Phi, psi and omega in degrees: 000124179273120183285154174218157180273114177279321177202163180307124180076012180226106186253136179235157178205133175076009178225158179232096177294158003281144173265171178244120180298330180293347176282351182246150183237350183213138170234128182248129180245139158288162179258293189296126181067007174243284176288329181238168191272352186236165165263107189302320183298324179293318181291324176297318180298330179299331182294338178242022174070027184237022186298314184300317181296314182290318182298326179295320177291318179301313182299316179296320179294317182291331177280351181084016182274350176248118187287329182255091182298320181300315180296321180295324179288320177300320177300315182292316181295325177301328180283352180271358181306131179102347177291140182259164174301323178299321176297317181295320179296319178297321178298314180298315185285323191254340186239327186278128174225149170294142175290153181306136177082356183297308182296321180296315180296315179299316182298313182294320178298316179295321177297330178277000176096006178281144167276153185240129180243129172251115185231117195225143169279004176272213195232147184298335178305324181263319183297324179296323180288320177293321176304310183291324182293323184256356182070038181287144188280318186222147176221155167214130181199178183267150180252121176281133180283136180237144169226117181055041176077014182232138178292138181270346186091012178231167174247155183270132176288131178249177184301327182267350182140189182250343184225128175272097179256193181300318180296322179290324176300314178299314181299317181294319177299316180293322176299318179293324176297318176298316181299321182271358181058047178235162174279140177305336178292348176267012180249149172248134177236132188230127180198186183227344187240170184301329181285357174268346184299321180300318179286327177295330184289338181255352181277155179290332179222121180252135186230126175260135179240111181043052197263170173292154186308315182297327181284318176302317183292331183278325195288152170292327182227131175236113176271108187253351171209153181085189187266176179300328183290355174298337176304326185295339181291346179276349186252150180255354178229000000 
């Protein structure tokens, strides 16, 4: 796909605007650095003085330089041992913000009849709050294990597995398409890191938001400046 500049900081490839929002029935979002401004695992690590170590692994994973995302996440979560629920609450209250345009984009999509999926390699402590804050329909994320209000450095195994990686994101998007009885081409997938590429590859419209180079190069739409709601400028309804 040969990219072209649709507007300053908004690059498109393989699509011809204006598009119709009514042609889509589902929009799937990554959370960390997409819907929100932080990488939660990095901020949690800061509470135990390990942010630099964890952030280096996160950056490599998001760039696609670590082939085993699950192993990289287990390594990072192991370094979170000792973080308390109070620490997590402080992160939510003092550091986590919705990215510009997030609430507007979700609202307009829902008004147009799309269901909204939040699928994250992050943690339910944060995804559940973002779900409730934005009225998101479906979520999938990882559960941090707690003992007496303190992180153990492990994740809890769920019915679908213990880690939501790129393959799980793709699987969840496809499951939601089946549930809604729609074609995956009627889905929009939006993310910033390498673990978002599998779900972006099966969606009808892939959107990169201030993303890593490999994701920008792959996506139909790359938002390189401004907020998430810049996506709406491509649609006529």
